[in-house]
C-alpha positions as CSV (number, residue, x, y, z in Angstrom):
1,M,-16.2,-25.7,21.6
2,P,-17.9,-28.9,22.7
3,T,-21.2,-28.7,24.5
4,V,-21.2,-30.0,28.1
5,P,-24.6,-31.5,29.0
6,P,-26.4,-30.4,32.1
7,F,-25.5,-32.4,35.3
8,V,-29.1,-33.7,35.6
9,P,-32.2,-33.3,33.5
10,S,-33.3,-29.8,34.3
11,P,-37.2,-30.1,34.4
12,L,-37.2,-32.7,37.2
13,P,-35.9,-30.7,40.2
14,L,-37.9,-27.6,39.3
15,N,-41.2,-29.4,39.4
16,S,-40.4,-31.9,42.2
17,R,-43.0,-32.9,44.7
18,V,-44.0,-30.9,47.7
19,E,-42.2,-33.2,50.2
20,D,-38.9,-32.3,48.5
21,E,-39.3,-28.7,49.6
22,A,-39.3,-29.6,53.3
23,P,-35.5,-30.0,53.8
24,Y,-34.9,-26.6,52.2
25,Q,-37.6,-24.9,54.1
26,D,-36.4,-26.4,57.4
27,L,-32.8,-25.3,56.7
28,L,-33.8,-21.7,55.6
29,G,-36.0,-21.3,58.7
30,L,-33.3,-22.5,61.0
31,W,-30.7,-20.2,59.5
32,S,-33.0,-17.2,59.6
33,D,-34.1,-17.9,63.1
34,L,-30.5,-18.4,64.3
35,E,-29.4,-15.1,62.9
36,A,-32.4,-13.3,64.5
37,A,-31.7,-14.9,67.9
38,L,-28.0,-14.0,67.6
39,G,-28.9,-10.4,66.6
40,L,-31.1,-10.0,69.7
41,L,-28.4,-11.3,72.0
42,L,-25.7,-9.1,70.6
43,A,-27.9,-6.0,70.6
44,R,-28.7,-6.2,74.3
45,P,-26.4,-8.7,76.0
46,A,-26.9,-7.2,79.4
47,L,-30.6,-8.2,79.3
48,I,-29.9,-11.9,78.5
49,Q,-30.1,-14.1,81.5
50,Q,-27.5,-16.9,81.6
51,L,-25.7,-15.5,78.6
52,P,-23.0,-18.3,78.4
53,H,-25.8,-20.9,78.3
54,K,-27.6,-19.0,75.6
55,I,-24.5,-18.9,73.5
56,A,-24.0,-22.6,74.0
57,Q,-27.6,-23.1,72.7
58,L,-26.8,-21.1,69.6
59,D,-23.7,-23.1,69.1
60,T,-25.7,-26.4,69.2
61,W,-28.2,-24.9,66.8
62,L,-25.4,-23.9,64.4
63,Q,-24.0,-27.4,64.5
64,E,-27.3,-29.0,63.7
65,L,-27.9,-26.6,60.9
66,I,-24.5,-27.4,59.3
67,A,-24.9,-31.2,59.8
68,H,-28.3,-31.1,58.1
69,D,-26.7,-30.2,54.8
70,S,-23.3,-28.4,54.9
71,D,-23.3,-27.2,51.3
72,S,-26.8,-25.7,51.5
73,A,-25.7,-24.0,54.8
74,L,-22.6,-22.6,53.1
75,Y,-24.7,-21.5,50.1
76,L,-27.0,-19.5,52.4
77,M,-24.2,-18.2,54.5
78,F,-22.2,-16.8,51.6
79,Q,-25.3,-15.4,49.9
80,L,-26.2,-13.6,53.2
81,A,-22.7,-12.3,53.7
82,G,-22.5,-11.1,50.1
83,S,-25.8,-9.2,50.0
84,S,-26.9,-8.0,53.4
85,T,-25.9,-4.9,55.2
86,V,-28.9,-4.9,57.7
87,G,-27.8,-6.4,61.0
88,Y,-24.3,-6.7,59.8
89,S,-22.9,-7.6,63.2
90,A,-25.1,-10.7,63.6
91,S,-24.6,-11.9,60.0
92,H,-20.8,-11.4,60.3
93,A,-20.6,-13.3,63.6
94,L,-22.7,-16.1,62.2
95,V,-20.3,-16.4,59.2
96,C,-17.3,-16.4,61.4
97,A,-18.8,-19.0,63.8
98,T,-19.6,-21.2,60.8
99,L,-16.1,-21.0,59.4
100,G,-14.7,-21.5,62.8
101,H,-16.7,-24.7,63.2
102,I,-15.4,-25.9,59.9
103,L,-11.8,-25.1,60.7
104,A,-12.1,-26.8,64.0
105,H,-12.7,-30.0,62.1
106,E,-9.9,-29.3,59.7
107,F,-7.4,-28.8,62.6
108,Q,-8.9,-31.6,64.7
109,L,-9.2,-29.3,67.7
110,P,-10.1,-30.9,71.0
111,P,-13.8,-30.1,72.0
112,H,-12.9,-27.4,74.5
113,E,-10.8,-25.5,72.0
114,R,-13.5,-25.9,69.3
115,N,-16.2,-24.6,71.7
116,A,-14.1,-21.6,72.7
117,L,-13.3,-20.8,69.1
118,V,-17.0,-20.8,68.0
119,Q,-18.3,-19.1,71.1
120,A,-15.6,-16.4,70.7
121,A,-16.7,-16.0,67.0
122,F,-20.3,-15.4,68.1
123,T,-19.2,-12.7,70.7
124,M,-15.9,-11.2,69.6
125,N,-17.5,-7.9,68.6
126,V,-20.0,-7.7,71.5
127,G,-18.1,-4.6,72.7
128,M,-19.0,-2.7,69.5
129,T,-22.3,-4.2,68.1
130,A,-24.1,-0.9,67.5
131,L,-20.9,0.7,66.0
132,Q,-20.3,-2.3,63.8
133,D,-23.8,-2.0,62.3
134,Q,-23.4,1.7,61.9
135,L,-20.0,1.3,60.1
136,A,-21.6,-1.1,57.6
137,L,-24.1,1.6,56.7
138,Q,-22.1,4.7,56.7
139,R,-20.3,5.9,53.5
140,E,-17.5,7.9,55.1
141,R,-14.4,6.5,56.8
142,P,-14.5,5.9,60.5
143,S,-14.0,9.0,62.6
144,V,-11.2,9.3,65.1
145,A,-13.6,8.4,67.9
146,Q,-14.9,5.4,66.0
147,Q,-11.3,4.2,65.3
148,E,-10.6,4.4,69.0
149,S,-13.6,2.3,69.8
150,I,-12.6,-0.2,67.2
151,R,-9.1,-0.4,68.7
152,L,-10.5,-1.0,72.2
153,H,-13.3,-3.3,71.4
154,P,-11.5,-6.6,71.9
155,S,-10.6,-5.7,75.6
156,E,-14.0,-4.1,76.0
157,G,-15.7,-7.2,74.7
158,R,-13.7,-9.4,77.1
159,R,-14.6,-7.2,80.0
160,L,-18.3,-7.2,79.2
161,L,-18.5,-11.0,78.7
162,E,-16.7,-11.5,82.0
163,E,-19.3,-9.3,83.7
164,L,-22.1,-11.2,82.1
165,G,-21.0,-14.6,83.5
166,V,-18.5,-16.0,81.0
167,A,-16.0,-17.9,83.1
168,D,-14.1,-19.9,80.5
169,P,-10.6,-18.2,80.4
170,L,-9.9,-19.6,76.9
171,W,-13.1,-18.1,75.4
172,L,-12.3,-14.7,77.1
173,D,-8.6,-14.8,75.9
174,V,-9.6,-15.5,72.3
175,V,-12.0,-12.6,72.3
176,G,-9.3,-10.3,73.8
177,L,-6.8,-11.4,71.2
178,H,-8.9,-11.7,68.1
179,H,-7.3,-8.6,66.5
180,I,-3.8,-10.2,66.9
181,N,-1.5,-8.4,64.4
182,T,1.9,-10.1,64.9
183,S,3.3,-12.8,62.7
184,A,3.6,-16.2,64.2
185,R,7.0,-17.5,65.3
186,E,5.9,-21.1,65.2
187,P,3.3,-23.3,63.5
188,L,-0.3,-23.1,64.7
189,E,-0.2,-26.5,66.4
190,Q,2.8,-25.4,68.5
191,Q,1.3,-22.1,69.7
192,P,-0.4,-21.6,73.0
193,P,-4.2,-22.4,72.7
194,A,-5.4,-18.8,73.0
195,E,-3.0,-17.6,70.4
196,R,-3.7,-20.4,68.0
197,L,-7.5,-19.9,68.3
198,A,-7.1,-16.1,68.0
199,R,-5.2,-16.6,64.7
200,I,-7.8,-19.0,63.3
201,L,-10.6,-16.5,64.3
202,A,-8.7,-13.6,62.9
203,T,-8.5,-15.5,59.6
204,C,-12.3,-16.1,59.6
205,D,-12.9,-12.5,60.5
206,R,-10.7,-11.1,57.7
207,Y,-12.2,-13.5,55.1
208,A,-15.8,-12.7,56.1
209,A,-15.2,-9.0,56.2
210,M,-13.7,-9.0,52.7
211,I,-16.7,-10.7,51.1
212,S,-19.3,-8.6,52.9
213,P,-20.5,-5.4,51.3
214,R,-20.6,-2.0,53.1
215,R,-21.9,1.3,52.1
216,N,-18.4,2.7,51.5
217,R,-17.4,-0.3,49.4
218,A,-18.8,-3.3,47.6
219,G,-18.1,-6.8,48.8
220,R,-14.9,-8.2,47.3
221,S,-14.9,-11.4,45.2
222,V,-14.0,-14.6,46.9
223,A,-10.8,-14.6,44.9
224,E,-9.8,-11.3,46.5
225,S,-10.8,-12.7,49.9
226,V,-8.7,-15.8,49.3
227,Q,-5.7,-13.6,48.4
228,A,-6.2,-11.6,51.6
229,V,-5.7,-14.7,53.8
230,T,-3.3,-16.8,51.7
231,G,-1.3,-14.3,49.6
232,P,2.3,-13.1,50.1
233,Q,1.2,-10.2,52.3
234,S,-0.9,-12.5,54.6
235,K,1.7,-14.1,56.8
236,L,-0.6,-13.4,59.8
237,Y,-3.3,-15.7,58.3
238,E,-1.4,-18.0,56.0
239,Q,-1.7,-21.4,57.7
240,A,-5.3,-21.0,58.8
241,G,-6.1,-19.3,55.5
242,E,-4.9,-22.3,53.5
243,A,-6.9,-24.6,55.7
244,L,-10.0,-22.5,55.2
245,I,-9.7,-22.8,51.4
246,R,-9.1,-26.5,51.7
247,S,-12.3,-26.8,53.7
248,V,-14.8,-24.6,52.0
249,G,-13.3,-24.8,48.5
250,L,-11.6,-22.3,46.3
251,F,-15.1,-21.4,45.0
252,P,-17.5,-22.1,47.9
253,P,-21.3,-22.7,47.6
254,G,-23.1,-19.4,47.3
255,V,-20.5,-17.4,45.3
256,Y,-20.9,-16.1,41.8
257,V,-18.4,-17.2,39.1
258,A,-17.6,-16.3,35.5
259,L,-17.2,-19.4,33.3
260,S,-14.6,-19.8,30.5
261,T,-17.5,-19.5,28.0
262,G,-18.3,-16.0,29.2
263,E,-21.5,-17.2,31.0
264,T,-22.3,-16.4,34.7
265,A,-23.1,-19.1,37.3
266,V,-23.5,-19.5,41.0
267,V,-21.8,-22.3,42.9
268,L,-24.2,-24.8,44.5
269,R,-22.1,-27.5,46.0
270,R,-18.5,-28.7,46.5
271,T,-17.2,-31.8,44.7
272,P,-14.2,-33.9,45.3
273,Q,-12.5,-32.2,42.3
274,V,-10.8,-29.0,43.5
275,G,-11.8,-26.0,41.4
276,Q,-14.7,-27.9,39.8
277,P,-17.8,-27.4,42.0
278,L,-21.3,-28.0,40.8
279,V,-22.7,-24.7,39.4
280,A,-26.0,-23.4,38.1
281,K,-25.7,-21.2,35.0
282,L,-27.8,-18.0,35.4
283,L,-26.7,-15.7,32.6
284,D,-25.6,-16.5,29.1
285,A,-22.5,-15.0,27.4
286,R,-24.5,-11.8,26.5
287,K,-25.5,-11.4,30.2
288,V,-29.1,-12.3,29.4
289,A,-30.9,-14.2,32.2
290,L,-31.9,-17.8,31.4
291,R,-35.5,-18.8,31.8
292,Q,-34.5,-21.3,34.5
293,P,-31.1,-22.2,36.0
294,E,-29.1,-24.9,34.3
295,L,-27.0,-27.3,36.3
296,L,-23.5,-27.8,34.8
297,A,-20.7,-30.2,35.6
298,L,-17.4,-28.5,35.0
299,D,-14.6,-30.5,33.4
300,G,-11.8,-28.1,34.2
301,Q,-10.9,-27.7,30.5
302,A,-13.6,-26.8,27.9
303,L,-15.9,-25.7,30.7
304,R,-14.2,-24.2,33.8
305,I,-14.4,-21.3,36.2
306,S,-12.5,-18.3,34.9
307,H,-12.8,-16.2,38.1
308,A,-15.0,-15.4,41.0
309,L,-17.4,-12.4,40.9
310,P,-18.4,-9.9,43.6
311,S,-22.1,-10.2,44.4
312,T,-22.6,-6.6,43.3
313,E,-21.9,-7.7,39.7
314,V,-24.9,-10.0,39.6
315,T,-28.1,-7.9,39.9
316,L,-30.4,-10.7,38.9
317,Q,-33.3,-11.5,41.2
318,I,-32.5,-15.1,42.2
319,D,-34.8,-17.8,43.6
320,H,-32.5,-19.3,46.2
321,R,-35.2,-21.8,47.1
322,T,-35.0,-23.3,43.7
323,L,-31.2,-23.3,43.5
324,V,-30.7,-25.0,46.9
325,R,-33.3,-27.6,45.9
326,L,-31.4,-28.1,42.7
327,G,-28.2,-28.7,44.6
328,M,-29.8,-31.1,47.0
329,Y,-31.4,-33.0,44.2
330,A,-28.0,-33.4,42.4
331,A,-26.3,-34.5,45.6
332,R,-28.6,-37.5,45.8
333,F,-27.0,-38.9,42.6
334,S,-23.3,-38.3,43.6
335,D,-21.6,-40.4,46.2
336,G,-18.7,-37.9,46.3
337,M,-21.0,-34.9,47.0
338,Q,-23.1,-36.9,49.5
339,Q,-19.9,-37.7,51.5
340,L,-19.2,-33.9,51.7
341,V,-22.7,-33.4,53.0
342,T,-22.5,-36.1,55.7
343,M,-19.1,-35.0,56.8
344,P,-19.4,-31.2,57.2
345,G,-16.2,-29.3,57.0
346,M,-14.1,-32.3,56.0
347,R,-12.3,-32.7,52.7
């Protein structure tokens, strides 16, 4: 089998100058701080003064984070979703808000609908924050009482948000409808705004829940998550699910993949070639860790992605700082990848 050379000379990015670290450190700090701020808000919403204004601030923060470098943001988001069970409610809400922001671009939603979608993603589970964190950590199935709380949380969340000053009826309606479970009778663009946004949010919710680990099950692979929102049994999510895959890619940044060579890699960045993202090889075919990650350009033939892997199958301690810097370094030399960075969420 022919050898495919690394995408860039590997020693350079690993020993780059200190100033090259700043963009990554800024992004990592913003992402961590945003999750922490969201976690505090969701844990005690009644103590937050001017809650709608605070949510709008978090939304602005999120937009700036994604605009800074969308692929690095996606990388960190999927790594977080695939590995963390601490503060599950906040990390899940952040993933859904990020995906909602990206899908708003894909569907070219007007600003008011886009804002309602993302703000609903942040707050859709505010009626069961503590329970959601508990469910992520418990091994047994939800009890009867827990199942009833899950069933009622959309209406409870809507009621709580209204009490705390949320006056936008579209935001409230989307929260109340986000567990919509009926198949659509018409295309998304022809549906009433609240139903349309609720279906988009339900798709993000389903996809994010599938890739996130819980004590009673490991996180599913991205391939399984894709099947959940685009497969033959997914009529509820189908149109929004297909748009989600177009936007973030079949193999998004931050997910682990098995290569056709038997090696294991992590996706760093999207490229204009569907199914051929930029990856960093981590394990050889014998599952032995490399001394340092190796950037690879896939050709879709001799070297291609075989399938996605659940995060639980890769137990290697990974230096995400180095990997994000590698991806950012490579993007400087690719006009196609740079376009994806400067136009977040667009394909």
